[in-house]
C-alpha positions in Angstrom: -19.2 0.9 -15.7 -15.8 2.4 -15.1 -13.9 2.1 -12.0 -11.3 4.9 -11.0 -8.8 3.5 -8.7 -6.7 5.9 -6.5 -3.9 4.0 -5.0 -1.5 5.4 -2.4 1.7 3.6 -2.7 3.6 2.4 0.5 7.4 3.5 1.2 9.6 5.3 3.4 8.1 8.1 5.2 4.7 7.4 3.9 1.9 9.1 5.9 -1.9 8.4 5.6 -4.6 9.5 8.2 -7.2 6.9 7.4 -9.6 8.3 9.9 -9.5 11.8 8.3 -9.8 10.0 5.0 -13.0 8.3 6.0 -14.7 10.8 8.2 -14.0 14.0 6.1 -12.2 13.5 2.6 -14.5 10.8 1.5 -17.8 12.2 2.4 -16.7 15.4 0.6 -15.9 13.5 -2.5 -19.1 11.8 -2.4 -21.0 14.9 -2.0 -19.4 16.9 -4.4 -19.4 14.1 -7.3 -23.1 13.7 -6.4 -25.1 11.4 -8.5 -22.5 10.9 -11.2 -20.9 8.7 -8.4 -22.3 5.1 -8.3 -20.2 3.6 -5.7 -17.3 3.8 -3.6 -14.8 1.5 -1.7 -11.9 2.5 0.5 -9.3 -0.3 1.4 -6.4 -0.2 3.9 -3.3 -2.3 3.0 -2.5 -5.1 5.3 0.2 -6.7 3.4 1.5 -8.5 0.4 2.6 -11.7 -1.1 4.5 -13.6 0.5 2.0 -13.2 3.6 3.9 -11.0 6.1 5.5 -8.6 3.7 4.5 -5.0 3.5 1.4 -4.1 1.5 2.3 -2.4 -1.7 -0.3 0.2 -0.9 -1.1 2.0 2.2 -4.5 2.6 0.9 -6.7 2.6 -2.0 -10.1 4.1 -3.1 -12.4 2.8 -5.9 -14.9 5.1 -7.4 -17.6 3.6 -9.8 -19.2 5.8 -12.9 -21.3 4.9 -15.7 -18.6 6.2 -18.1 -15.3 8.0 -18.6 -17.1 11.2 -19.8 -19.1 11.1 -16.6 -16.3 10.9 -14.5 -14.5 13.5 -16.1 -17.4 16.1 -16.2 -18.0 15.4 -12.5 -14.4 15.4 -11.3 -13.5 18.6 -13.5 -16.2 20.6 -11.6 -14.7 19.8 -8.1 -11.1 18.9 -8.9 -9.6 21.8 -7.0 -11.4 21.3 -3.9 -10.8 17.6 -3.9 -7.1 17.8 -4.6 -6.6 20.9 -2.2 -7.6 18.5 0.5 -5.0 15.8 0.1 -2.4 17.4 2.3 -4.7 17.0 5.2 -4.5 13.2 5.1 -1.3 12.1 3.1 2.0 13.0 1.9 1.9 10.2 -0.7 1.5 10.9 -4.5 -1.4 8.6 -5.5 -1.2 6.4 -8.7 -4.7 6.8 -10.5 -5.9 3.9 -12.9 -9.3 4.2 -14.9 -10.4 0.7 -15.9 -13.5 -0.6 -17.5 -15.2 -3.1 -15.6 -15.8 -6.4 -17.3 -17.3 -8.8 -14.7 
């Protein structure tokens, strides 16, 4: 299983509408990716280390798929609509990582 992590770095001028992300963007992503998507998690950054320091990421989203190929096929079919929705919730360019889940 793989995890696609979409992380939105914190910084000066960073804007992120968590309500829109949770109630509009993520349901659209889940619907368009369909059965290829095996699970999701959304996190809101609370802080960093040491405690009390700003969170390095405003938010992050984690998407689970059986394989890189499954993700690639599902995302390619809907990339335009998913990416076109980004200005509705953020002005942040996300960092994206694909990882192989080991445990």
